[in-house]
N, C-alpha and C positions, 0 to 999 in steps of 0.2 A: 836441661835436660834429666829427667827422674830415671834412675835404673830400678831393675826389679834384681833384688839379691834373694838365691834360693839357698834352702840346705841340702845337702847331698840327695836325702830323701824325697822333696820338694824336684829337685832337676830330674830324679830317677824317673818318676812318674809321667814327666812330661816329653821327655827322650826315649821312654822303653827301654832303658838301660839298668841293670840291677846295683843298687846301691855300691856294691863290691869293686864290680867291675870297673864305675864311674874312679871311686878312689885308689883301686892297684892297677886299672890298665888306662885309663883316659888321664888322670889329671898327669901332669907334667910331660907327657906326650903326644896328647892333642890339647889339653885346657893346659893353659900355660898361666902362672902367677900373675897377677898384675895386669893382664889382658881378661881371660876369663872367669877368674879369681882372686879371692882378695881374702887377706887372713886381718879381720878388723882387729885395731888395739894390737896387734903383732902376737896375739894369742893361737892355740892351735884350731879354732874353730873356723872352718871353710866355709864361704859364703860365695856362690856362685854367679856372675852376673849375665844374667839370662839374655840380654839384648847384643853381647859379645857373641855368645855361644850360637842364638838363631843367625848372626851375620853369617860364623864359619863352618855351619852346618852342612852346606851343601860347597864348599869350597874344596878343590881338590887337596888329597894329604900332600903331596908334592909341595904345595905351594903354602904350607902351614910349618913344614917340618923347620927347626932352628937350630945353628948354633947353641947347646946350653954346655954352658961352664957352672961347675960345683961350685960351690962355697962353703967356705968351714961353718959355718955357722947351718948349714943344712939347707940353705936355700941356692937359688940357680941365678946365674946371668946370662942373658940371652946376648950371643954374637951378632955381629953387623949380618943382614942378608943382602 
């Protein structure tokens, strides 16, 4: 299955949210690393996975919330649901 990777600016045009809102409010609260976005080659750049975002756009917020455990390197681990 081929996935569509989008930059923050490209995603903002598709879901009609400002790119700053995506980075500051949605990322790591609604859009999770490893599910909705990746950091290719361990870098700072973020690429969003369009198919995962499309799938979860209509899922109620309560079903998306997960236990998040901060990691020392700045990443996060997701607890069991």
